[in-house]
Structure formats: C-alpha cells, structure tokens
C-alpha positions as CSV (number, residue, x, y, z in Angstrom):
1,M,0.1,0.5,-0.2
2,E,3.0,2.1,-0.2
3,W,1.8,3.6,-3.7
4,I,-0.8,5.5,-1.7
5,Y,1.3,7.9,-0.1
6,D,3.6,8.4,-3.5
7,V,2.7,11.0,-6.2
8,N,1.5,8.7,-8.8
9,I,-1.4,8.3,-11.3
10,A,-3.5,5.7,-9.5
11,S,-2.9,7.9,-6.0
12,V,-3.3,11.4,-7.6
13,A,-6.9,9.9,-8.6
14,L,-7.5,8.5,-5.4
15,R,-6.7,11.8,-2.9
16,L,-8.2,14.1,-5.7
17,I,-11.7,11.7,-5.6
18,L,-11.5,11.3,-2.4
19,A,-11.5,15.4,-1.7
20,V,-14.8,15.3,-3.7
21,I,-16.0,13.1,-1.3
22,F,-15.2,14.3,2.1
23,G,-15.8,18.1,0.5
24,G,-19.2,16.7,-0.4
25,A,-20.3,15.2,2.9
26,V,-19.3,18.3,4.2
27,G,-21.3,20.4,1.8
28,L,-24.5,18.2,1.9
29,E,-24.8,18.8,5.6
30,R,-24.2,22.1,5.4
31,G,-26.3,23.0,1.6
32,A,-29.7,20.5,3.3
33,N,-29.4,23.4,6.8
34,K,-29.3,26.2,4.0
35,H,-25.9,27.2,5.2
36,Q,-24.5,29.4,2.3
37,A,-21.5,27.6,1.1
38,G,-23.2,24.2,-0.3
39,L,-22.6,21.1,-2.0
40,R,-20.6,22.3,-5.1
41,T,-18.7,25.0,-3.5
42,H,-17.0,22.4,-0.6
43,I,-16.5,20.4,-3.2
44,L,-14.2,22.8,-5.3
45,V,-12.7,24.4,-2.6
46,C,-11.5,20.8,-1.4
47,L,-10.3,19.9,-4.6
48,G,-8.5,22.6,-5.6
49,A,-6.2,22.8,-2.1
50,T,-6.1,18.6,-2.9
51,L,-4.6,20.0,-6.1
52,A,-2.4,22.6,-4.2
53,M,-0.7,20.4,-2.4
54,L,-0.2,17.9,-4.6
55,T,1.6,20.3,-7.2
56,N,3.5,21.0,-4.2
57,A,4.7,17.4,-3.6
58,Y,5.1,17.2,-7.3
59,I,7.2,19.8,-7.7
60,F,9.7,18.8,-4.3
61,E,9.6,15.2,-5.8
62,S,10.1,15.7,-9.6
63,I,11.8,18.8,-9.9
64,S,13.7,20.9,-7.1
65,Q,14.3,19.4,-3.4
66,T,16.3,22.3,-2.2
67,S,14.7,25.7,-3.5
68,D,11.0,26.8,-3.6
69,P,9.6,27.4,-7.0
70,A,5.8,27.0,-5.5
71,R,6.4,30.5,-3.9
72,L,5.0,32.5,-7.2
73,G,2.3,29.4,-7.1
74,A,1.2,31.0,-3.6
75,Q,0.8,34.3,-4.4
76,V,-1.1,33.4,-7.3
77,I,-3.7,31.3,-5.4
78,S,-3.6,34.4,-2.7
79,G,-4.1,37.1,-5.7
80,I,-7.2,34.9,-7.1
81,G,-9.1,35.2,-3.7
82,F,-9.7,39.1,-4.2
83,L,-10.7,38.4,-7.7
84,G,-13.0,35.8,-5.9
85,A,-14.2,38.1,-3.2
86,G,-15.7,40.4,-6.2
87,L,-18.0,37.6,-7.7
88,I,-19.4,37.7,-4.0
89,L,-22.5,39.6,-3.9
90,V,-25.3,40.3,-1.5
91,T,-28.9,41.0,-2.7
92,S,-30.9,42.8,-1.7
93,R,-32.9,39.7,-0.2
94,S,-30.1,39.2,1.9
95,K,-28.7,35.9,0.2
96,V,-25.5,35.2,-0.8
97,K,-24.3,34.8,-4.5
98,G,-21.5,33.7,-5.8
99,L,-19.7,31.6,-3.8
100,T,-19.5,28.6,-6.4
101,T,-18.1,30.8,-8.8
102,A,-16.0,32.1,-6.8
103,A,-15.1,28.6,-5.8
104,G,-14.7,27.3,-8.9
105,L,-12.6,30.5,-9.8
106,W,-10.4,29.5,-7.2
107,A,-10.1,25.9,-8.1
108,S,-9.5,26.7,-12.0
109,A,-6.4,28.4,-10.9
110,C,-5.0,25.5,-8.7
111,I,-5.4,23.6,-12.3
112,G,-3.4,26.2,-14.2
113,L,-0.6,26.3,-11.6
114,A,-0.1,22.1,-11.9
115,L,-0.6,22.2,-15.9
116,G,2.2,25.4,-15.5
117,I,4.4,23.0,-13.2
118,G,3.9,20.2,-15.9
119,F,1.8,18.5,-13.4
120,Y,-0.8,16.7,-16.2
121,S,-2.0,13.6,-14.5
122,G,-3.6,15.7,-11.6
123,A,-4.8,18.9,-13.6
124,L,-6.4,16.2,-16.1
125,I,-8.6,14.6,-13.3
126,A,-8.9,17.5,-11.3
127,G,-10.3,19.5,-14.3
128,T,-12.6,16.5,-15.4
129,L,-13.8,16.6,-11.2
130,V,-14.4,20.5,-11.9
131,F,-16.5,20.1,-14.6
132,V,-19.1,17.3,-13.5
133,V,-19.2,19.2,-10.4
134,L,-20.4,21.9,-11.5
135,A,-22.2,20.2,-14.6
136,L,-23.5,17.6,-13.1
137,L,-24.1,17.7,-9.4
138,P,-26.8,20.8,-9.6
139,R,-29.5,18.2,-10.1
140,V,-28.2,16.4,-7.0
141,E,-28.1,19.6,-4.6
142,V,-31.9,20.9,-6.3
143,F,-32.5,17.2,-4.9
144,F,-31.6,17.2,-1.3
145,Y,-32.3,20.8,-0.8
146,N,-36.0,20.3,-2.2
147,R,-36.3,17.5,0.9
148,S,-34.3,20.0,3.5
149,R,-36.2,20.5,6.9
150,V,-35.3,23.5,6.8
151,M,-36.4,26.2,4.5
152,E,-35.3,30.2,3.8
153,L,-37.9,32.1,2.3
154,F,-38.6,35.9,1.5
155,V,-42.0,37.1,2.6
156,E,-43.5,40.6,2.3
157,L,-46.5,41.8,4.4
158,E,-48.8,44.4,3.0
159,S,-48.3,46.1,6.7
160,M,-46.7,45.5,9.8
161,T,-49.7,44.9,11.8
162,Y,-50.1,41.7,9.8
163,L,-46.9,40.3,11.7
164,R,-48.0,38.6,14.7
165,D,-50.8,36.9,12.5
166,F,-48.4,35.9,10.7
167,L,-46.2,34.3,13.4
168,S,-49.0,32.8,15.0
169,S,-49.4,30.6,11.7
170,V,-46.7,29.6,11.2
171,R,-46.1,28.5,14.4
172,A,-50.0,26.8,14.5
173,G,-48.9,24.8,11.0
174,K,-46.3,23.0,13.8
175,M,-43.3,24.5,12.0
176,T,-40.6,26.2,14.1
177,I,-39.1,29.5,13.8
178,I,-35.3,29.4,13.5
179,E,-34.4,33.1,12.4
180,T,-36.3,36.2,11.3
181,H,-35.2,39.5,9.9
182,I,-37.6,41.9,9.4
183,N,-37.3,45.2,6.5
184,K,-39.3,48.0,4.8
185,S,-40.4,47.0,1.9
186,D,-40.0,48.8,-1.3
187,T,-42.2,46.8,-3.9
188,V,-45.6,47.0,-2.2
189,V,-47.7,49.6,-0.8
190,S,-45.8,52.1,1.7
191,E,-46.8,50.1,4.4
192,G,-45.8,47.4,3.7
193,Y,-42.7,45.3,5.0
194,S,-40.0,42.4,4.5
195,L,-39.2,39.5,6.5
196,N,-36.6,37.2,5.5
197,I,-37.4,34.2,7.9
198,S,-35.8,30.0,8.4
199,I,-38.0,27.6,9.8
200,R,-38.4,23.9,10.0
201,I,-41.0,22.0,8.6
202,P,-42.5,18.7,9.7
203,K,-41.7,15.6,8.5
204,K,-43.8,14.5,5.7
205,V,-44.6,18.0,4.1
206,N,-42.9,19.4,1.4
207,H,-42.1,22.9,0.7
208,I,-44.8,23.9,-2.0
209,E,-47.4,23.0,0.6
210,V,-45.6,25.0,2.7
211,I,-45.3,28.1,0.0
212,E,-49.2,28.1,-0.9
213,F,-50.2,27.6,3.2
214,L,-48.3,30.9,3.8
215,A,-49.5,32.6,0.6
216,S,-53.0,32.2,1.8
217,L,-52.6,34.0,5.0
218,P,-53.9,37.6,5.2
219,G,-52.0,40.2,4.3
220,V,-49.6,38.2,2.6
221,F,-48.3,40.1,-0.7
222,L,-45.9,37.2,-1.9
223,V,-44.0,34.4,-0.5
224,E,-40.7,33.3,-2.3
225,E,-38.2,30.7,-0.7
226,L,-34.6,31.6,-1.2
227,E,-32.1,29.3,-2.9
C-alpha cells in the first residue's frame, strides 16, 4: 500500500476523488441546513486545496528539493482570492450569491498552476472532476435541498399589523421559526414590510405545501423560497 503515499497517477486519482467525497459530505450537510456554502462550493474548495498540495509534492519530488518554486504559485492562489471576493454578492433579499463561481475560479487557478509546472495527471483528473461538479451536481444539489426540513423564505406583508398573526400561523402549522429579519419593503404599498425567515418544517410536508399555506394567510403579498 506504499503507492498511496507516492505521487503517481493512481494515488493522485485516489486523493482527488476522496476530496470530492469528503468535501461533498460536508457540503451536503451545510446545504441541507440552508447555509450559504453548499455542496458544489465545498467540493471545489476541497478539490482545489488537494490539487495545490499535490502540485507542491510533485515539485519537491520531480523538480527541486532545494529551491522553492511554489512561492510564486502561492501568491497566485492568494491573488485569486481577491477576484473571488469581487464575485460574491449579497442580493436585495439578503441572499449571498457567487460562492460557487468564486470557488470554481480558485479551483481553476490551482489547475492552471498544476499545468504550468507539468503536473499533467493531477490537472487532467482535477479538471474533469471540476467539470462534473459544475455540470452535473446542480441536479443532485436541488434534489437534496428540496427534501430539506429547513426552508429559507422571503415574505412581503402589506402592513406591519399582519406580522403577529403571520408568525402565530407559522407556529400553529407546527413549523419552528429558526431566525427572522424584518426590513422595510420597497416593492409593495408604503406600509409594507419584508421578512427573511428561516423555518423548520414537519416531516412529510413538502416545500410547495408550505409556500401555498403561507401565501394564503391574510396580509401576505409575496412568499418566495430562497435557494
């Protein structure tokens, strides 16, 4: 089993696949509870970090054991962080967007470093896995998210006077309120307010039923689930 500790195509493939598995496991748990960084974001970051370490090991083993040619690459990875930060936005509904794009950009930088140093096997396997994550996993992500018992909703009320009844109806429907943020609404009548509310729903109740129930309550102008 010594081969798994060396830098060869089999161990490279094993390490990168394990990065997808473990990063995905953490991402599924976070995504199921409606945290901002979900399945694909965690996989891309874990995959990129694994490739960066493999590239460093490849440099040490195959090119130079005295100098440090990885220093420039480390600066590239740090610099990409600034570009990634510019891609992450907070929407008007207090939802964070762009995390997966930023993670994909960072993973692409790691792949570019591996190619530049001649670590072709690592770059090829990682590049293929990144493509699979971005192209195929959204459906898997949606499948699990739609079955999550935690929902994050954007709700607009016609007036603040409806707020107490709305929250009481949520609790009466056997839903647990996890977190609530109240803001002045700019999209309905002048007295309108918007809520960003996180709730935990009962088992065997789907998301569409919850949205229809909340939309039917008095004074509710809009109900939208945030992804």
